[in-house]
C-alpha positions in Angstrom: 166.2 -27.7 157.9 165.1 -26.6 161.3 161.9 -24.9 162.2 163.6 -21.6 163.1 165.3 -21.3 159.7 162.0 -22.1 157.9 160.2 -19.3 159.9 163.0 -16.8 159.2 162.7 -17.6 155.5 159.0 -17.1 155.6 159.3 -13.8 157.4 162.0 -12.7 155.0 160.2 -13.5 151.8 157.1 -11.4 152.5 159.4 -8.5 153.4 161.4 -8.9 150.2 158.1 -8.8 148.3 157.1 -5.6 150.1 160.4 -3.9 149.3 160.1 -4.9 145.6 156.5 -3.6 145.6 157.6 -0.2 146.9 160.3 0.0 144.2 157.7 -0.9 141.6 155.3 1.8 142.9 157.9 4.4 142.3 158.4 3.2 138.7 154.6 3.8 138.1 154.9 7.3 139.5 157.7 8.3 137.2 155.6 8.2 133.9 152.8 10.0 135.7 155.2 12.7 136.9 156.5 13.2 133.3 152.9 13.4 132.0 152.0 15.9 134.6 155.1 18.0 133.9 154.3 18.0 130.1 150.8 19.3 130.8 151.9 22.0 133.1 154.7 23.2 130.8 152.4 23.3 127.8 149.9 25.6 129.6 150.5 29.3 129.7 148.6 32.1 131.3 146.7 34.1 128.8 147.2 37.8 128.9 144.5 39.7 130.8 143.2 41.5 127.8 140.0 41.6 125.8 139.6 39.1 122.9 139.9 40.3 119.3 136.5 39.1 118.0 135.8 38.7 114.3 137.3 41.2 111.8 134.2 41.2 109.5 131.9 42.1 112.5 133.9 45.1 113.7 131.7 48.2 113.3 128.4 49.8 113.8 125.5 48.0 112.1 121.9 49.3 111.8 118.7 47.6 110.9 117.1 50.4 108.9 113.7 48.7 108.4 111.7 45.6 109.4 109.9 43.6 106.7 106.1 43.8 106.9 106.4 46.2 109.9 103.1 47.9 109.0 101.3 44.5 109.4 103.0 43.4 112.7 101.5 44.1 116.1 105.0 44.6 117.4 108.5 44.6 116.1 112.0 45.6 117.1 114.8 47.4 115.2 118.3 46.5 116.1 121.5 48.6 116.3 124.7 46.6 117.0 128.2 47.9 117.8 130.9 45.3 117.7 134.2 46.3 119.2 136.8 43.5 119.6 134.8 40.7 121.3 132.3 43.1 122.9 128.8 43.9 121.6 126.6 46.8 122.4 123.0 46.5 121.3 120.2 49.1 121.1 116.7 47.9 120.6 113.9 50.2 119.3 110.6 48.5 119.9 107.3 49.5 118.2 104.1 48.0 119.6 100.4 48.4 118.9 99.7 46.4 122.1 100.6 47.5 125.6 102.5 44.8 127.4 103.7 47.1 130.2 102.3 49.6 132.7 100.9 52.7 131.1 103.8 54.7 132.4 106.2 52.4 130.4 104.2 52.1 127.2 105.4 55.5 125.9 102.9 55.6 123.0 104.1 52.2 121.8 107.7 53.1 121.1 110.6 52.5 123.5 114.3 51.7 123.6 116.2 49.1 125.5 120.0 48.5 125.7 122.3 45.5 126.3 126.0 45.0 126.6 128.0 41.8 126.5 130.3 39.6 124.5 129.9 37.6 121.3 131.5 34.7 119.5 131.1 33.3 116.0 131.2 29.5 115.7 130.9 28.4 112.1 127.7 30.1 110.7 126.4 31.1 114.2 126.6 34.4 116.0 126.3 33.7 119.8 125.5 36.8 122.0 125.7 36.8 125.8 124.7 40.1 127.2 123.0 41.9 130.1 120.2 44.5 129.8 121.5 47.9 130.7 120.5 51.6 130.9 121.3 53.9 128.0 124.8 54.4 129.4 125.4 50.6 129.3 125.5 50.3 133.1 123.6 47.2 134.4 119.9 47.6 134.8 118.3 45.8 137.8 114.8 47.3 137.8 112.5 49.6 135.8 110.5 49.3 132.7 110.9 46.6 130.1 113.3 43.7 130.2 116.0 43.1 132.9 118.6 40.3 133.3 120.3 38.4 130.6 120.0 38.7 126.8 121.2 35.5 125.3 120.6 34.9 121.6 121.9 32.8 118.8 121.7 34.1 115.2 122.3 32.2 112.0 124.6 34.3 109.8 122.8 33.9 106.5 124.9 36.3 104.5 127.8 38.6 105.1 129.5 41.1 102.9 131.8 44.1 103.7 128.7 46.5 104.0 125.8 44.2 104.9 125.0 41.4 107.2 121.8 39.2 107.3 121.1 37.5 110.6 118.3 35.1 111.4 117.2 34.8 115.0 117.2 31.2 116.0 114.4 31.9 118.6 111.8 33.4 116.3 113.3 32.9 112.7 113.0 36.6 112.0 115.6 38.0 109.6 117.6 41.1 110.7 119.1 42.9 107.7 122.0 45.1 108.9 123.9 47.7 107.0 127.4 48.9 108.1 127.3 52.5 109.2 130.8 52.8 110.5 133.9 50.6 110.6 135.5 50.1 114.0 139.1 49.0 114.5 139.6 46.7 117.5 141.9 48.2 120.2 142.1 45.5 122.9 141.7 46.8 126.4 142.9 45.3 129.7 140.2 43.4 131.6 
Protein backbone atom coordinates (compact mmCIF):
# COMPACT_ATOMS: atom_id res chain seq x y z
CA UNK A 1 0.00 0.00 0.00
CA UNK A 2 1.39 3.37 -0.95
CA UNK A 3 1.62 6.39 1.28
CA UNK A 4 -0.92 8.34 -0.81
CA UNK A 5 -3.56 5.63 -0.49
CA UNK A 6 -3.00 5.47 3.27
CA UNK A 7 -3.42 9.26 3.56
CA UNK A 8 -6.57 9.22 1.47
CA UNK A 9 -8.02 6.46 3.72
CA UNK A 10 -7.18 8.47 6.84
CA UNK A 11 -8.81 11.55 5.41
CA UNK A 12 -11.85 9.58 4.31
CA UNK A 13 -12.47 7.82 7.62
CA UNK A 14 -12.79 11.00 9.70
CA UNK A 15 -15.17 12.46 7.12
CA UNK A 16 -17.21 9.28 7.21
CA UNK A 17 -17.46 9.57 10.98
CA UNK A 18 -18.56 13.20 10.73
CA UNK A 19 -21.32 12.30 8.24
CA UNK A 20 -22.47 9.50 10.54
CA UNK A 21 -22.45 11.89 13.54
CA UNK A 22 -24.62 14.41 11.68
CA UNK A 23 -27.14 11.70 10.84
CA UNK A 24 -27.12 10.55 14.50
CA UNK A 25 -27.70 14.13 15.70
CA UNK A 26 -30.88 14.30 13.60
CA UNK A 27 -32.10 11.07 15.19
CA UNK A 28 -31.77 12.62 18.68
CA UNK A 29 -33.69 15.67 17.51
CA UNK A 30 -36.66 13.61 16.35
CA UNK A 31 -37.82 12.41 19.84
CA UNK A 32 -37.33 15.95 21.18
CA UNK A 33 -39.49 17.31 18.36
CA UNK A 34 -42.27 14.80 19.16
CA UNK A 35 -42.01 15.65 22.89
CA UNK A 36 -42.25 19.37 22.15
CA UNK A 37 -45.15 18.83 19.78
CA UNK A 38 -47.06 16.82 22.40
CA UNK A 39 -46.60 19.57 24.99
CA UNK A 40 -47.70 22.32 22.64
CA UNK A 41 -50.73 20.40 21.44
CA UNK A 42 -51.84 19.63 25.02
CA UNK A 43 -51.80 23.30 26.02
CA UNK A 44 -54.82 25.39 25.29
CA UNK A 45 -55.43 29.04 25.89
CA UNK A 46 -57.80 29.60 28.78
CA UNK A 47 -60.78 31.82 28.09
CA UNK A 48 -60.30 35.40 29.19
CA UNK A 49 -63.04 35.25 31.84
CA UNK A 50 -63.25 35.37 35.60
CA UNK A 51 -62.87 32.13 37.58
CA UNK A 52 -65.89 30.43 39.19
CA UNK A 53 -64.67 30.42 42.79
CA UNK A 54 -66.23 28.11 45.37
CA UNK A 55 -69.99 27.44 45.35
CA UNK A 56 -70.34 27.35 49.15
CA UNK A 57 -68.64 30.77 49.48
CA UNK A 58 -70.85 32.66 47.00
CA UNK A 59 -72.79 35.31 48.87
CA UNK A 60 -72.74 38.15 51.38
CA UNK A 61 -71.39 37.12 54.79
CA UNK A 62 -71.49 39.32 57.92
CA UNK A 63 -69.73 39.08 61.23
CA UNK A 64 -72.50 40.27 63.52
CA UNK A 65 -70.46 40.36 66.73
CA UNK A 66 -66.93 39.86 68.03
CA UNK A 67 -66.34 37.66 71.08
CA UNK A 68 -65.22 39.63 74.17
CA UNK A 69 -65.41 42.91 72.24
CA UNK A 70 -66.21 44.84 75.45
CA UNK A 71 -62.87 43.69 76.92
CA UNK A 72 -60.70 44.35 73.84
CA UNK A 73 -58.89 47.63 73.25
CA UNK A 74 -59.61 47.26 69.54
CA UNK A 75 -61.42 44.84 67.26
CA UNK A 76 -62.64 44.63 63.68
CA UNK A 77 -65.94 43.34 62.33
CA UNK A 78 -65.79 41.83 58.82
CA UNK A 79 -68.27 41.92 55.95
CA UNK A 80 -67.38 39.65 52.98
CA UNK A 81 -68.99 39.52 49.56
CA UNK A 82 -67.83 36.56 47.45
CA UNK A 83 -68.80 36.72 43.80
CA UNK A 84 -67.23 34.07 41.54
CA UNK A 85 -63.50 34.24 42.41
CA UNK A 86 -63.67 37.88 43.57
CA UNK A 87 -63.93 39.07 47.15
CA UNK A 88 -65.02 42.47 48.50
CA UNK A 89 -64.30 43.11 52.17
CA UNK A 90 -65.61 45.87 54.46
CA UNK A 91 -63.86 46.29 57.80
CA UNK A 92 -65.48 48.15 60.69
CA UNK A 93 -62.85 48.86 63.32
CA UNK A 94 -63.61 49.89 66.90
CA UNK A 95 -60.68 51.18 68.93
CA UNK A 96 -60.25 52.66 72.39
CA UNK A 97 -56.69 53.63 71.46
CA UNK A 98 -55.85 56.23 68.82
CA UNK A 99 -53.32 54.78 66.36
CA UNK A 100 -53.82 57.52 63.75
CA UNK A 101 -53.92 61.29 63.43
CA UNK A 102 -56.76 62.90 65.34
CA UNK A 103 -58.56 63.71 62.07
CA UNK A 104 -58.59 59.98 61.20
CA UNK A 105 -59.53 58.63 64.64
CA UNK A 106 -63.25 59.38 64.14
CA UNK A 107 -64.18 58.74 67.81
CA UNK A 108 -62.67 55.26 67.61
CA UNK A 109 -64.87 53.84 64.82
CA UNK A 110 -63.85 53.74 61.16
CA UNK A 111 -64.36 51.70 58.01
CA UNK A 112 -61.88 50.31 55.52
CA UNK A 113 -62.43 48.44 52.27
CA UNK A 114 -60.53 45.91 50.16
CA UNK A 115 -61.11 44.20 46.82
CA UNK A 116 -59.32 41.20 45.35
CA UNK A 117 -59.47 37.50 44.61
CA UNK A 118 -59.62 34.40 46.77
CA UNK A 119 -58.93 30.70 46.53
CA UNK A 120 -59.73 27.74 48.75
CA UNK A 121 -57.01 25.11 49.08
CA UNK A 122 -58.06 22.23 51.30
CA UNK A 123 -59.19 23.85 54.57
CA UNK A 124 -57.55 27.23 53.88
CA UNK A 125 -59.09 30.40 52.46
CA UNK A 126 -56.40 32.51 50.76
CA UNK A 127 -57.25 36.18 50.15
CA UNK A 128 -55.16 38.51 48.00
CA UNK A 129 -56.65 42.00 47.91
CA UNK A 130 -55.84 45.70 47.76
CA UNK A 131 -57.15 48.36 50.13
CA UNK A 132 -59.65 50.62 48.37
CA UNK A 133 -62.02 53.50 48.91
CA UNK A 134 -65.70 52.80 49.66
CA UNK A 135 -66.37 52.54 45.90
CA UNK A 136 -63.70 49.78 45.63
CA UNK A 137 -61.34 51.95 43.57
CA UNK A 138 -57.70 51.58 44.61
CA UNK A 139 -56.61 53.70 47.57
CA UNK A 140 -53.07 55.09 47.42
CA UNK A 141 -53.17 57.59 50.27
CA UNK A 142 -55.30 58.78 53.16
CA UNK A 143 -56.25 57.53 56.59
CA UNK A 144 -55.75 53.95 57.75
CA UNK A 145 -54.18 51.16 55.72
CA UNK A 146 -53.10 51.28 52.08
CA UNK A 147 -51.46 48.70 49.84
CA UNK A 148 -52.02 44.95 49.91
CA UNK A 149 -54.29 42.93 52.18
CA UNK A 150 -53.08 39.34 52.08
CA UNK A 151 -54.48 36.93 54.62
CA UNK A 152 -54.94 33.21 55.08
CA UNK A 153 -57.83 31.85 57.10
CA UNK A 154 -58.44 28.36 58.37
CA UNK A 155 -61.99 27.27 57.49
CA UNK A 156 -62.96 25.75 60.83
CA UNK A 157 -66.57 25.04 59.97
CA UNK A 158 -68.90 25.64 57.06
CA UNK A 159 -72.62 25.14 56.64
CA UNK A 160 -75.14 26.58 54.18
CA UNK A 161 -75.78 29.62 56.41
CA UNK A 162 -72.66 30.01 58.59
CA UNK A 163 -68.92 30.02 58.19
CA UNK A 164 -66.26 30.07 60.89
CA UNK A 165 -62.85 31.34 59.83
CA UNK A 166 -59.73 31.56 61.98
CA UNK A 167 -57.16 34.15 61.01
CA UNK A 168 -53.77 32.47 60.68
CA UNK A 169 -52.03 35.73 61.58
CA UNK A 170 -53.68 36.37 64.98
CA UNK A 171 -55.78 33.21 65.62
CA UNK A 172 -58.97 35.24 66.10
CA UNK A 173 -62.16 33.52 65.03
CA UNK A 174 -64.52 35.22 62.62
CA UNK A 175 -68.07 33.85 62.85
CA UNK A 176 -69.89 34.78 59.64
CA UNK A 177 -73.56 34.37 58.84
CA UNK A 178 -74.96 34.31 55.33
CA UNK A 179 -77.10 37.37 54.62
CA UNK A 180 -77.65 36.93 50.89
CA UNK A 181 -76.83 34.15 48.42
CA UNK A 182 -75.05 35.27 45.22
CA UNK A 183 -75.03 33.41 41.92
CA UNK A 184 -71.73 33.54 40.06
CA UNK A 185 -72.02 35.19 36.65
CA UNK A 186 -68.53 35.12 35.17
CA UNK A 187 -67.37 38.36 33.56
CA UNK A 188 -64.72 38.98 30.93
CA UNK A 189 -61.41 40.20 32.27
